[in-house]
C-alpha positions in Angstrom: 59.7 33.5 -18.5 62.1 36.0 -17.0 62.4 36.5 -13.2 61.1 40.1 -13.6 57.9 38.9 -15.2 57.4 36.2 -12.6 58.0 38.8 -9.9 55.5 41.2 -11.5 52.8 38.5 -11.7 53.5 37.4 -8.1 53.0 41.0 -7.0 49.7 41.1 -8.8 48.5 37.9 -7.2 49.6 39.3 -3.8 47.5 42.4 -4.4 44.5 40.2 -5.3 45.1 38.1 -2.1 45.0 41.3 -0.1 41.7 42.4 -1.8 40.3 38.9 -1.0 41.3 39.2 2.7 40.1 42.7 3.2 36.7 42.3 1.4 33.6 41.6 3.5 32.0 40.0 0.4 33.1 39.2 -3.2 30.8 38.8 -6.2 32.2 37.3 -9.3 30.3 38.2 -12.5 30.4 37.5 -16.3 30.1 40.9 -18.0 30.3 39.6 -21.6 27.9 41.5 -23.7 27.9 44.8 -21.8 28.9 47.9 -23.5 31.6 50.2 -22.2 28.9 52.7 -21.1 27.0 50.0 -19.2 30.2 48.8 -17.4 31.1 52.4 -16.6 27.6 52.9 -15.1 27.8 49.7 -13.1 31.2 50.7 -11.7 29.8 54.1 -10.8 26.8 52.5 -8.9 29.2 50.1 -7.1 31.6 52.9 -6.2 28.7 54.9 -4.7 28.1 51.9 -2.3 31.8 51.6 -1.4 32.4 48.6 -3.7 35.4 48.3 -6.0 35.0 46.3 -9.3 38.0 45.0 -11.1 38.6 42.9 -14.2 41.4 40.4 -13.3 42.9 37.5 -15.2 41.4 34.2 -14.2 44.8 32.7 -13.6 45.6 35.4 -11.0 42.2 34.9 -9.4 42.7 31.2 -9.2 46.1 31.5 -7.6 44.8 34.2 -5.1 41.8 31.9 -4.2 44.2 29.0 -3.6 46.4 31.2 -1.3 43.4 32.5 0.7 41.8 29.0 1.0 38.7 29.7 -1.0 38.1 26.3 -2.5 35.4 25.8 -5.1 35.9 29.1 -6.9 37.9 27.6 -9.8 34.9 26.9 -11.9 33.6 30.5 -11.6 36.9 31.9 -12.8 36.4 31.2 -16.5 35.5 33.5 -19.4 35.4 37.2 -19.0 35.4 37.8 -15.2 34.8 41.0 -13.2 35.1 40.9 -9.4 33.3 43.2 -7.0 35.0 43.6 -3.6 32.6 44.8 -0.9 33.6 47.2 1.9 31.6 47.7 5.1 28.2 46.7 3.8 28.4 43.0 3.1 25.3 43.0 0.9 26.2 46.1 -1.2 28.0 44.3 -4.1 25.2 41.6 -4.4 22.4 44.2 -4.1 23.9 46.6 -6.8 24.8 43.8 -9.2 21.5 42.0 -8.8 19.6 45.2 -9.4 21.8 46.0 -12.5 21.1 42.5 -13.9 17.4 43.2 -13.9 17.9 45.8 -16.6 21.0 44.3 -18.3 20.5 40.6 -19.1 24.1 40.4 -20.4 25.5 40.7 -16.8 25.3 37.5 -14.8 26.5 36.5 -11.3 28.8 33.4 -11.3 29.4 33.1 -7.5 31.4 34.7 -4.8 32.4 34.8 -1.2 30.3 36.1 1.7 32.1 36.9 4.9 34.9 34.3 4.2 32.6 31.5 3.0 32.4 30.5 -0.7 28.8 31.1 -1.8 26.6 30.0 -4.7 24.6 32.3 -7.0 21.5 31.5 -4.9 23.2 32.6 -1.7 24.3 35.9 -3.4 20.8 36.5 -4.8 19.3 35.9 -1.3 21.8 38.4 0.1 20.9 41.0 -2.5 17.3 41.0 -1.2 18.4 42.3 2.2 17.9 45.9 2.9 20.9 48.2 3.4 22.2 49.2 6.8 19.9 52.2 7.1 16.9 50.1 6.2 17.9 47.5 8.8 18.4 50.2 11.5 15.0 51.7 10.7 13.3 48.2 11.1 15.1 47.7 14.4 14.1 51.1 15.6 10.4 50.5 14.8 10.5 47.2 16.6 12.1 48.8 19.7 9.6 51.6 19.6 6.5 49.4 19.4 6.3 48.4 23.1 6.9 52.0 24.3 4.2 53.2 21.9 1.7 50.5 23.2 2.4 51.5 26.8 1.8 55.2 25.9 -1.5 54.3 24.2 -2.6 52.3 27.3 -1.7 55.1 29.7 -3.6 57.6 27.5 -6.7 55.3 27.4 -6.7 55.0 31.2 -6.4 58.7 31.5 -9.2 59.3 29.0 -11.5 56.8 30.9 -10.7 58.6 34.2 -11.7 61.9 32.6 -15.0 60.4 31.4 -15.7 59.0 34.8 -15.1 62.4 36.5 -17.4 64.2 34.1 
């Protein structure tokens, strides 16, 4: 192999290492059996959530995983492999891909990385069930409002009982 080809491949691996390091979560999938239209739709849904999906050669993925210290991913890098790199929302790749697999049985999750830790398919499926950031903030807000609301009801009940006593 010429030095130019080796340099090109090293550059590709360096790019994948950078993606691995910058991603909040990574979901590795087998997309065998999906049509071009289905893959395009999946990419569109992922892009809307700030997730990038790329098809990368398994040898490049294995080398990048070795360089980043992600041990245990070698077995998931076999066959047709697409990798979804998550941005700010850690659960976004898992959530979109898990939802897409409900309607498209050809797509399957092989494994991945969640916040720097190699994760199994079960871990990724559990992550996919978490609500998005807005949903979590809404839940937090309702929990924080409950005590204030209860105090307001108690004050109103006391005020109403005073009005009844006065009448």
